[in-house]
All heavy atoms as an XYZ file, in Angstrom:
749
protein
N      67.470    -87.099    -44.814
C      66.345    -87.282    -43.924
C      66.531    -86.478    -42.640
O      65.573    -85.949    -42.096
C      66.171    -88.758    -43.602
N      67.772    -86.402    -42.201
C      68.057    -85.658    -40.973
C      67.789    -84.165    -41.167
O      67.234    -83.513    -40.286
C      69.507    -85.899    -40.549
C      69.795    -85.345    -39.164
O      68.887    -85.436    -38.311
O      70.894    -84.820    -38.949
N      68.128    -83.642    -42.341
C      67.894    -82.224    -42.639
C      66.400    -81.947    -42.710
O      65.909    -80.936    -42.206
C      68.600    -81.831    -43.956
C      68.238    -80.427    -44.373
C      70.103    -81.988    -43.820
N      65.651    -82.857    -43.341
C      64.202    -82.680    -43.445
C      63.543    -82.702    -42.068
O      62.661    -81.891    -41.774
C      63.609    -83.764    -44.337
N      63.990    -83.609    -41.216
C      63.413    -83.705    -39.874
C      63.713    -82.443    -39.075
O      62.833    -81.910    -38.394
C      63.970    -84.921    -39.148
C      63.405    -85.089    -37.759
C      64.033    -86.256    -37.006
O      64.968    -86.873    -37.482
N      63.493    -86.528    -35.837
N      64.931    -81.946    -39.166
C      65.282    -80.733    -38.438
C      64.526    -79.514    -38.965
O      64.083    -78.669    -38.190
C      66.796    -80.487    -38.515
C      67.602    -81.419    -37.660
C      69.075    -81.102    -37.737
C      69.864    -82.074    -36.868
N      71.297    -81.820    -36.920
N      64.354    -79.437    -40.283
C      63.641    -78.282    -40.843
C      62.156    -78.327    -40.473
O      61.554    -77.299    -40.166
C      63.837    -78.216    -42.349
O      63.307    -79.365    -42.973
N      61.561    -79.519    -40.477
C      60.143    -79.637    -40.095
C      59.967    -79.310    -38.615
O      59.053    -78.552    -38.239
C      59.607    -81.048    -40.426
C      58.252    -81.282    -39.765
C      59.493    -81.240    -41.920
N      60.823    -79.840    -37.766
C      60.675    -79.559    -36.334
C      60.948    -78.092    -36.033
O      60.264    -77.487    -35.195
C      61.600    -80.468    -35.519
O      62.948    -80.212    -35.841
N      61.900    -77.487    -36.720
C      62.156    -76.058    -36.525
C      60.976    -75.228    -37.017
O      60.577    -74.255    -36.371
C      63.440    -75.637    -37.272
O      64.516    -76.448    -36.811
C      63.751    -74.178    -37.040
N      60.395    -75.614    -38.140
C      59.228    -74.898    -38.665
C      58.033    -74.987    -37.732
O      57.329    -73.999    -37.508
N      57.799    -76.181    -37.183
C      56.677    -76.338    -36.241
C      56.919    -75.551    -34.961
O      55.991    -74.946    -34.407
C      56.451    -77.818    -35.927
C      55.874    -78.656    -37.063
C      55.828    -80.124    -36.669
C      54.496    -78.162    -37.438
N      58.148    -75.557    -34.499
C      58.482    -74.778    -33.307
C      58.292    -73.286    -33.564
O      57.752    -72.557    -32.719
C      59.926    -75.068    -32.880
C      60.340    -74.311    -31.657
C      59.851    -74.646    -30.406
C      61.204    -73.224    -31.754
C      60.220    -73.947    -29.266
C      61.577    -72.510    -30.624
C      61.090    -72.870    -29.388
N      58.687    -72.819    -34.748
C      58.519    -71.402    -35.088
C      57.036    -71.048    -35.201
O      56.603    -69.975    -34.762
C      59.244    -71.098    -36.394
N      56.246    -71.943    -35.790
C      54.807    -71.706    -35.912
C      54.156    -71.622    -34.535
O      53.327    -70.740    -34.279
C      54.174    -72.831    -36.743
C      52.711    -72.669    -36.971
C      52.228    -71.699    -37.830
C      51.799    -73.503    -36.327
C      50.861    -71.552    -38.036
C      50.449    -73.358    -36.523
C      49.983    -72.381    -37.384
N      54.525    -72.516    -33.646
C      54.014    -72.502    -32.281
C      54.445    -71.232    -31.551
O      53.645    -70.589    -30.862
C      54.521    -73.740    -31.530
C      54.058    -73.828    -30.112
C      52.744    -74.130    -29.817
C      54.941    -73.597    -29.074
C      52.318    -74.207    -28.506
C      54.521    -73.672    -27.759
C      53.210    -73.976    -27.473
N      55.679    -70.828    -31.739
C      56.176    -69.596    -31.114
C      55.461    -68.367    -31.634
O      55.135    -67.455    -30.878
N      55.193    -68.335    -32.937
C      54.476    -67.202    -33.528
C      53.044    -67.132    -32.987
O      52.526    -66.049    -32.709
C      54.461    -67.342    -35.049
C      53.778    -66.208    -35.761
C      54.339    -64.933    -35.784
C      52.563    -66.406    -36.406
C      53.708    -63.893    -36.433
C      51.929    -65.376    -37.055
C      52.511    -64.118    -37.066
O      51.885    -63.091    -37.705
N      52.401    -68.293    -32.810
C      51.061    -68.316    -32.228
C      51.060    -67.800    -30.806
O      50.184    -67.025    -30.416
N      52.034    -68.217    -30.022
C      52.145    -67.710    -28.652
C      52.397    -66.205    -28.633
O      51.855    -65.487    -27.786
C      53.275    -68.424    -27.908
C      52.987    -69.849    -27.454
C      54.214    -70.445    -26.790
C      51.807    -69.881    -26.510
N      53.216    -65.732    -29.560
C      53.492    -64.294    -29.663
C      52.204    -63.512    -29.946
O      51.935    -62.486    -29.315
C      54.529    -64.068    -30.766
C      54.752    -62.629    -31.125
C      55.484    -61.783    -30.298
C      54.234    -62.108    -32.302
C      55.687    -60.460    -30.630
C      54.440    -60.781    -32.639
C      55.165    -59.962    -31.799
O      55.358    -58.652    -32.139
N      51.382    -63.996    -30.881
C      50.130    -63.312    -31.203
C      49.163    -63.316    -30.031
O      48.520    -62.303    -29.723
C      49.467    -63.963    -32.418
C      50.105    -63.528    -33.708
O      50.671    -62.450    -33.782
N      50.026    -64.369    -34.714
N      49.056    -64.449    -29.363
C      48.151    -64.537    -28.208
C      48.627    -63.628    -27.083
O      47.830    -62.941    -26.437
C      48.019    -65.995    -27.739
C      47.268    -66.800    -28.792
C      47.317    -66.081    -26.398
C      47.239    -68.282    -28.528
N      49.931    -63.582    -26.862
C      50.473    -62.715    -25.816
C      50.194    -61.252    -26.134
O      49.857    -60.469    -25.241
C      51.974    -62.959    -25.649
N      50.313    -60.863    -27.392
C      50.023    -59.476    -27.772
C      48.545    -59.148    -27.570
O      48.198    -58.054    -27.124
C      50.426    -59.216    -29.219
C      51.905    -58.961    -29.353
O      52.580    -58.645    -28.380
N      52.414    -59.093    -30.560
N      47.663    -60.081    -27.912
C      46.236    -59.838    -27.723
C      45.896    -59.736    -26.239
O      45.056    -58.916    -25.843
C      45.422    -60.950    -28.379
C      45.460    -60.899    -29.886
C      44.723    -62.069    -30.509
O      44.201    -62.937    -29.815
N      44.698    -62.098    -31.835
N      46.531    -60.559    -25.422
C      46.295    -60.473    -23.975
C      46.848    -59.168    -23.409
O      46.258    -58.576    -22.508
C      46.923    -61.664    -23.257
C      46.237    -63.003    -23.476
C      47.050    -64.122    -22.851
C      44.840    -62.970    -22.910
N      47.977    -58.712    -23.945
C      48.569    -57.469    -23.462
C      47.692    -56.272    -23.823
O      47.567    -55.322    -23.056
C      49.969    -57.303    -24.032
N      47.068    -56.311    -25.012
C      46.186    -55.209    -25.410
C      44.949    -55.167    -24.525
O      44.521    -54.109    -24.100
C      45.770    -55.379    -26.867
C      46.879    -55.108    -27.844
C      46.445    -55.362    -29.278
O      45.258    -55.707    -29.492
O      47.287    -55.229    -30.157
N      44.369    -56.314    -24.273
C      43.238    -56.418    -23.364
C      41.966    -55.828    -23.929
O      41.921    -55.305    -25.037
N      40.898    -55.886    -23.157
C      39.607    -55.394    -23.626
C      39.533    -53.870    -23.692
O      38.673    -53.336    -24.368
C      38.613    -55.950    -22.607
C      39.426    -56.182    -21.385
C      40.808    -56.525    -21.858
N      40.422    -53.159    -22.985
C      40.360    -51.699    -23.028
C      40.647    -51.180    -24.415
O      40.008    -50.242    -24.881
C      41.359    -51.088    -22.037
C      40.996    -51.427    -20.599
O      39.793    -51.659    -20.347
O      41.898    -51.470    -19.759
N      41.595    -51.785    -25.101
C      41.917    -51.363    -26.455
C      40.758    -51.661    -27.399
O      40.473    -50.889    -28.298
C      43.197    -52.057    -26.936
C      43.740    -51.445    -28.209
O      43.442    -50.298    -28.513
N      44.522    -52.209    -28.939
N      40.064    -52.763    -27.196
C      38.925    -53.105    -28.038
C      37.805    -52.085    -27.854
O      37.131    -51.712    -28.807
C      38.431    -54.512    -27.719
N      37.605    -51.632    -26.620
C      36.564    -50.640    -26.383
C      36.912    -49.312    -27.051
O      36.043    -48.591    -27.510
C      36.358    -50.423    -24.885
C      35.686    -51.611    -24.233
O      34.998    -52.373    -24.896
N      35.903    -51.775    -22.946
N      38.181    -48.966    -27.085
C      38.589    -47.714    -27.710
C      38.403    -47.771    -29.212
O      38.084    -46.771    -29.845
C      40.048    -47.410    -27.377
N      38.584    -48.954    -29.805
C      38.454    -49.085    -31.253
C      37.006    -49.066    -31.697
O      36.704    -48.666    -32.805
C      39.082    -50.398    -31.723
C      40.581    -50.411    -31.680
C      41.134    -51.764    -32.111
O      40.393    -52.719    -32.276
N      42.424    -51.813    -32.285
N      36.087    -49.493    -30.862
C      34.690    -49.588    -31.256
C      34.472    -50.847    -32.067
O      35.314    -51.729    -32.129
N      33.335    -50.940    -32.713
C      33.047    -52.106    -33.524
C      32.448    -53.237    -32.708
O      31.981    -53.049    -31.593
N      32.468    -54.414    -33.271
C      31.804    -55.562    -32.667
C      32.469    -55.983    -31.364
O      31.812    -56.453    -30.444
C      31.801    -56.745    -33.663
C      31.098    -57.941    -33.063
C      31.105    -56.349    -34.934
N      33.778    -55.807    -31.254
C      34.465    -56.279    -30.054
C      34.293    -55.344    -28.869
O      34.661    -55.698    -27.756
C      35.966    -56.465    -30.337
O      36.494    -55.235    -30.820
C      36.189    -57.552    -31.360
N      33.757    -54.169    -29.069
C      33.544    -53.261    -27.944
C      32.326    -53.717    -27.132
O      31.514    -54.509    -27.595
C      33.336    -51.833    -28.442
O      32.114    -51.742    -29.144
N      32.213    -53.196    -25.940
C      31.086    -53.562    -25.069
C      29.774    -53.106    -25.696
O      28.784    -53.849    -25.710
C      31.278    -52.949    -23.666
C      30.048    -53.172    -22.813
C      32.510    -53.536    -23.008
N      29.768    -51.898    -26.257
C      28.548    -51.395    -26.894
C      28.194    -52.235    -28.121
O      27.024    -52.490    -28.393
C      28.739    -49.935    -27.289
N      29.215    -52.661    -28.854
C      28.968    -53.488    -30.027
C      28.401    -54.839    -29.661
O      27.499    -55.345    -30.324
N      28.898    -55.427    -28.595
C      28.376    -56.719    -28.160
C      26.960    -56.573    -27.630
O      26.101    -57.420    -27.892
C      29.291    -57.318    -27.098
C      30.622    -57.756    -27.658
C      31.559    -58.296    -26.589
O      31.189    -58.392    -25.427
N      32.762    -58.636    -26.988
N      26.696    -55.505    -26.896
C      25.342    -55.279    -26.386
C      24.377    -55.048    -27.548
O      23.254    -55.553    -27.543
C      25.333    -54.083    -25.444
N      24.825    -54.317    -28.549
C      23.989    -54.090    -29.729
C      23.718    -55.379    -30.481
O      22.617    -55.602    -30.990
N      24.722    -56.248    -30.563
C      24.553    -57.523    -31.251
C      23.556    -58.403    -30.512
O      22.682    -59.019    -31.128
C      25.907    -58.222    -31.369
C      25.855    -59.522    -32.099
C      25.696    -59.548    -33.473
C      25.948    -60.715    -31.413
C      25.645    -60.753    -34.152
C      25.905    -61.920    -32.077
C      25.745    -61.938    -33.456
N      23.654    -58.453    -29.188
C      22.720    -59.258    -28.385
C      21.303    -58.711    -28.529
O      20.337    -59.474    -28.653
C      23.155    -59.284    -26.903
C      24.510    -59.967    -26.751
C      22.109    -59.968    -26.037
C      24.537    -61.420    -27.148
N      21.173    -57.396    -28.534
C      19.841    -56.792    -28.698
C      19.273    -57.107    -30.076
O      18.082    -57.366    -30.223
C      19.905    -55.285    -28.468
C      18.551    -54.618    -28.460
C      17.636    -55.181    -27.387
O      18.037    -55.374    -26.258
N      16.391    -55.444    -27.747
N      20.131    -57.094    -31.114
C      19.683    -57.441    -32.453
C      19.191    -58.879    -32.493
O      18.163    -59.182    -33.106
C      20.836    -57.241    -33.445
C      20.493    -57.506    -34.896
S      20.915    -59.124    -35.559
C      22.600    -59.329    -35.128
N      19.896    -59.805    -31.804
C      19.450    -61.192    -31.758
C      18.115    -61.325    -31.022
O      17.240    -62.094    -31.437
C      20.505    -62.058    -31.066
C      21.811    -62.274    -31.833
C      22.768    -63.078    -30.988
C      21.555    -62.953    -33.152
N      17.948    -60.557    -29.948
C      16.670    -60.591    -29.225
C      15.528    -60.092    -30.104
O      14.423    -60.653    -30.087
C      16.761    -59.729    -27.970
C      17.573    -60.347    -26.866
C      17.614    -59.459    -25.649
N      18.443    -60.064    -24.612
C      19.131    -59.393    -23.728
N      19.082    -58.074    -23.705
N      19.860    -60.017    -22.825
N      15.783    -59.026    -30.856
C      14.748    -58.495    -31.743
C      14.372    -59.501    -32.825
O      13.196    -59.677    -33.151
C      15.214    -57.193    -32.381
C      15.375    -56.080    -31.377
O      14.858    -56.154    -30.261
N      16.111    -55.052    -31.734
N      15.374    -60.176    -33.390
C      15.105    -61.182    -34.418
C      14.308    -62.352    -33.831
O      13.392    -62.867    -34.471
C      16.414    -61.703    -35.018
C      17.154    -60.701    -35.845
C      16.496    -60.535    -37.178
C      17.339    -59.603    -38.036
N      16.717    -59.334    -39.314
N      14.657    -62.783    -32.623
C      13.929    -63.876    -31.985
C      12.492    -63.466    -31.691
O      11.553    -64.259    -31.885
C      14.636    -64.303    -30.706
N      12.307    -62.243    -31.242
C      10.954    -61.754    -30.957
C      10.121    -61.715    -32.226
O       8.948    -62.100    -32.224
C      11.042    -60.359    -30.332
C       9.723    -59.811    -29.859
C       9.883    -58.460    -29.186
O      10.975    -58.169    -28.672
O       8.892    -57.708    -29.185
N      10.716    -61.277    -33.337
C       9.997    -61.275    -34.610
C       9.620    -62.697    -35.026
O       8.532    -62.935    -35.559
C      10.842    -60.632    -35.708
C      11.024    -59.143    -35.503
O      10.232    -58.543    -34.741
O      11.951    -58.574    -36.116
N      10.544    -63.635    -34.795
C      10.253    -65.026    -35.129
C       9.121    -65.595    -34.304
O       8.280    -66.332    -34.819
N       9.083    -65.253    -33.021
C       7.994    -65.727    -32.165
C       6.659    -65.110    -32.570
O       5.621    -65.763    -32.505
C       8.272    -65.403    -30.701
C       9.331    -66.273    -30.076
C      10.368    -65.723    -29.352
C       9.286    -67.657    -30.210
C      11.348    -66.522    -28.774
C      10.253    -68.466    -29.646
C      11.272    -67.896    -28.925
O      12.234    -68.685    -28.361
N       6.678    -63.864    -32.990
C       5.426    -63.215    -33.403
C       4.870    -63.862    -34.664
O       3.661    -63.990    -34.830
C       5.662    -61.724    -33.658
C       5.835    -60.922    -32.399
C       6.080    -59.456    -32.727
C       6.317    -58.655    -31.462
N       6.643    -57.260    -31.759
N       5.757    -64.293    -35.578
C       5.306    -64.875    -36.836
C       5.042    -66.376    -36.740
O       4.576    -66.972    -37.698
C       6.353    -64.635    -37.928
C       6.461    -63.198    -38.351
C       7.271    -63.079    -39.614
C       8.745    -63.173    -39.333
N       9.577    -62.896    -40.512
N       5.294    -66.999    -35.591
C       5.201    -68.462    -35.489
C       3.788    -68.968    -35.755
O       3.601    -69.928    -36.489
C       5.681    -68.912    -34.109
C       5.714    -70.396    -33.956
C       6.719    -71.144    -34.553
C       4.737    -71.065    -33.222
C       6.755    -72.524    -34.424
C       4.776    -72.435    -33.091
C       5.781    -73.164    -33.685
O       5.821    -74.518    -33.561
N       2.793    -68.332    -35.173
C       1.415    -68.777    -35.346
C       0.694    -68.047    -36.463
O      -0.449    -68.356    -36.761
C       0.634    -68.614    -34.041
C       1.120    -69.534    -32.953
C       1.855    -69.032    -31.882
C       0.887    -70.888    -33.005
C       2.317    -69.872    -30.887
C       1.344    -71.744    -32.027
C       2.055    -71.228    -30.970
O       2.515    -72.061    -29.993
N       1.342    -67.098    -37.080
C       0.737    -66.359    -38.181
C       0.907    -67.166    -39.460
O       2.020    -67.376    -39.940
C       1.403    -64.989    -38.318
C       0.788    -64.163    -39.423
O      -0.334    -64.483    -39.860
O       1.438    -63.190    -39.847
N      -0.192    -67.629    -40.026
C      -0.114    -68.453    -41.236
C      -0.261    -67.637    -42.511
O      -0.244    -68.200    -43.605
C      -1.195    -69.538    -41.200
O      -2.481    -68.907    -41.078
C      -0.958    -70.498    -40.050
N      -0.413    -66.333    -42.397
C      -0.626    -65.503    -43.578
C       0.655    -64.914    -44.147
O       0.607    -64.197    -45.125
C      -1.584    -64.359    -43.248
C      -2.976    -64.864    -42.965
O      -3.393    -65.861    -43.538
N      -3.667    -64.191    -42.069
N       1.794    -65.175    -43.531
C       3.029    -64.625    -44.087
C       3.749    -65.689    -44.916
O       3.590    -66.884    -44.702
C       3.945    -64.099    -42.969
C       4.538    -65.152    -42.126
N       3.851    -65.754    -41.102
C       5.748    -65.738    -42.155
C       4.608    -66.662    -40.543
N       5.776    -66.681    -41.168
N       4.528    -65.229    -45.869
C       5.214    -66.125    -46.801
C       6.667    -66.291    -46.366
O       7.421    -65.335    -46.353
C       5.151    -65.513    -48.192
C       5.779    -66.334    -49.245
C       5.537    -65.682    -50.601
N       6.295    -66.377    -51.599
C       7.411    -65.929    -52.155
N       7.873    -64.758    -51.809
N       8.056    -66.626    -53.042
N       7.066    -67.504    -46.032
C       8.433    -67.766    -45.572
C       9.101    -68.881    -46.370
O      10.140    -69.356    -45.981
C       8.422    -68.160    -44.092
C       8.068    -67.040    -43.168
C       9.285    -66.260    -42.714
O      10.379    -66.833    -42.643
O       9.137    -65.079    -42.434
N       8.526    -69.335    -47.448
C       9.140    -70.437    -48.170
C      10.165    -69.924    -49.164
O      10.244    -68.739    -49.456
C       8.092    -71.314    -48.849
C       7.242    -70.600    -49.846
C       7.540    -70.338    -51.136
C       5.948    -70.059    -49.621
N       6.533    -69.661    -51.745
C       5.533    -69.483    -50.840
C       5.097    -70.003    -48.532
C       4.303    -68.861    -50.978
C       3.879    -69.385    -48.681
C       3.501    -68.826    -49.889
N      10.910    -70.828    -49.706
C      12.042    -70.495    -50.570
C      11.589    -70.186    -51.988
O      10.801    -70.915    -52.581
C      13.032    -71.665    -50.592
C      14.173    -71.471    -51.544
C      15.189    -70.572    -51.257
C      14.236    -72.173    -52.739
C      16.237    -70.382    -52.124
C      15.293    -71.988    -53.607
C      16.284    -71.103    -53.300
O      17.329    -70.910    -54.163
N      12.089    -69.108    -52.535
C      11.873    -68.754    -53.932
C      13.237    -68.379    -54.500
O      13.880    -67.445    -54.018
C      10.897    -67.580    -54.033
C      10.570    -67.215    -55.468
O      10.991    -67.954    -56.382
O       9.890    -66.203    -55.684
N      13.698    -69.092    -55.499
C      15.065    -68.895    -55.962
C      15.293    -67.515    -56.586
O      16.418    -67.045    -56.636
C      15.476    -69.989    -56.939
C      14.758    -69.956    -58.261
C      15.295    -71.045    -59.166
C      14.613    -70.995    -60.514
N      15.174    -71.961    -61.436
N      14.262    -66.846    -57.042
C      14.426    -65.520    -57.637
C      14.259    -64.396    -56.616
O      14.506    -63.237    -56.935
C      13.412    -65.321    -58.765
C      13.642    -66.301    -59.905
O      14.822    -66.652    -60.131
O      12.664    -66.716    -60.545
N      13.825    -64.731    -55.421
C      13.576    -63.715    -54.404
C      14.843    -63.469    -53.589
O      15.336    -64.352    -52.907
C      12.450    -64.173    -53.485
C      12.082    -63.132    -52.457
O      12.385    -61.951    -52.678
O      11.497    -63.508    -51.427
N      15.368    -62.258    -53.660
C      16.555    -61.917    -52.868
C      16.242    -60.818    -51.852
O      17.134    -60.112    -51.403
C      17.729    -61.511    -53.766
C      17.428    -60.264    -54.575
O      16.269    -59.807    -54.588
O      18.374    -59.737    -55.190
N      14.986    -60.700    -51.464
C      14.606    -59.669    -50.505
C      15.169    -59.942    -49.115
O      15.267    -59.026    -48.308
C      13.082    -59.545    -50.429
O      12.538    -60.764    -49.969
N      15.547    -61.184    -48.859
C      16.127    -61.499    -47.550
C      17.454    -60.776    -47.352
O      17.864    -60.538    -46.223
C      16.325    -63.003    -47.396
C      17.358    -63.584    -48.332
C      18.667    -63.726    -47.925
C      17.022    -63.971    -49.616
C      19.629    -64.241    -48.778
C      17.971    -64.480    -50.471
C      19.269    -64.614    -50.050
O      20.217    -65.106    -50.898
N      18.122    -60.407    -48.426
C      19.390    -59.697    -48.306
C      19.195    -58.298    -47.717
O      20.082    -57.762    -47.066
C      20.080    -59.588    -49.668
C      20.533    -60.917    -50.273
C      21.057    -60.710    -51.689
C      21.594    -61.548    -49.412
N      18.021    -57.727    -47.919
C      17.740    -56.397    -47.367
C      17.494    -56.460    -45.862
O      17.654    -55.472    -45.163
C      16.522    -55.793    -48.062
C      16.741    -55.560    -49.537
C      15.478    -55.098    -50.215
C      15.698    -55.061    -51.707
N      14.462    -54.975    -52.454
N      17.102    -57.642    -45.355
C      16.801    -57.790    -43.931
C      18.028    -58.107    -43.088
O      17.944    -58.128    -41.871
C      15.769    -58.905    -43.719
C      14.419    -58.533    -44.308
O      14.151    -57.323    -44.436
O      13.650    -59.447    -44.641
N      19.160    -58.384    -43.721
C      20.371    -58.715    -42.961
C      20.874    -57.447    -42.277
O      21.060    -56.418    -42.919
C      21.457    -59.284    -43.889
C      20.979    -60.602    -44.495
C      22.761    -59.485    -43.137
C      21.924    -61.167    -45.521
N      21.075    -57.523    -40.980
C      21.563    -56.357    -40.265
C      23.046    -56.174    -40.513
O      23.815    -57.125    -40.501
C      21.315    -56.495    -38.759
O      21.861    -57.721    -38.328
C      19.839    -56.445    -38.442
N      23.421    -54.955    -40.759
C      24.821    -54.624    -40.999
C      25.493    -54.326    -39.666
O      24.852    -53.953    -38.693
C      24.928    -53.400    -41.905
C      24.133    -53.501    -43.195
C      24.667    -54.590    -44.081
C      23.995    -54.622    -45.419
N      22.792    -55.396    -45.495
N      26.787    -54.484    -39.632
C      27.538    -54.270    -38.389
C      27.369    -52.843    -37.895
O      27.277    -52.593    -36.701
C      29.004    -54.576    -38.610
C      29.860    -54.295    -37.392
C      31.329    -54.528    -37.662
O      31.689    -55.085    -38.665
N      32.143    -54.085    -36.754
N      27.312    -51.888    -38.797
C      27.207    -50.490    -38.383
C      25.890    -50.197    -37.652
O      25.786    -49.271    -36.885
C      27.317    -49.557    -39.596
C      28.674    -49.551    -40.246
C      28.876    -50.697    -41.230
O      27.866    -51.264    -41.708
O      30.027    -51.032    -41.483
N      24.867    -51.017    -37.912
C      23.566    -50.779    -37.293
C      23.560    -51.129    -35.811
O      22.845    -50.518    -35.037
C      22.497    -51.589    -38.014
C      22.251    -51.130    -39.425
C      21.229    -51.998    -40.135
O      20.569    -52.807    -39.467
O      21.104    -51.882    -41.350
N      24.334    -52.141    -35.423
C      24.277    -52.551    -34.024
C      25.570    -52.297    -33.277
O      25.572    -52.308    -32.066
C      23.881    -54.022    -33.891
C      24.833    -55.016    -34.495
C      25.959    -55.437    -33.825
C      24.606    -55.534    -35.755
C      26.832    -56.343    -34.376
C      25.466    -56.444    -36.312
C      26.566    -56.848    -35.616
O      27.420    -57.743    -36.172
N      26.681    -52.049    -33.963
C      27.940    -51.908    -33.260
C      28.573    -50.529    -33.438
O      29.534    -50.223    -32.785
C      28.923    -52.967    -33.726
N      28.048    -49.730    -34.301
C      28.694    -48.462    -34.579
C      29.887    -48.671    -35.488
O      30.230    -49.783    -35.844
N      30.495    -47.605    -35.880
C      31.619    -47.708    -36.810
C      32.926    -47.826    -36.054
O      33.093    -47.272    -34.984
C      31.662    -46.485    -37.716
C      30.444    -46.406    -38.611
C      30.620    -45.369    -39.675
C      29.379    -45.395    -40.548
N      29.556    -44.816    -41.811
N      33.869    -48.558    -36.651
C      35.196    -48.656    -36.069
C      35.926    -47.344    -36.269
O      35.755    -46.667    -37.261
C      36.002    -49.780    -36.732
C      35.686    -51.128    -36.189
C      36.647    -52.121    -36.739
C      36.886    -53.196    -35.731
N      37.916    -54.114    -36.131
N      36.747    -47.018    -35.291
C      37.498    -45.768    -35.389
C      38.828    -46.009    -36.043
O      39.391    -47.014    -36.025
C      37.705    -45.175    -34.006
C      36.380    -44.789    -33.376
C      36.592    -44.268    -31.984
C      35.248    -43.958    -31.358
N      35.340    -43.549    -30.001
């Protein structure tokens, strides 16, 4: 029992230490490295994502009082997959 307790406590301590190590590395890299990489974590990527959300909300508001559009569920209809915005459209490509 003593060996099991020591191994569990050592394992938890190592897991906690590894988590702190990862967080410290991410803090050391900082936002400058994220901007250099591009993608969603860059400033341009976040601005593009927010703009995409605004555009989607605006489209939703325009269709709110329009009763002539079809928005109900059809199990054979997969056209909604074409409307999903891809990361490359709003954040650019990662380098």
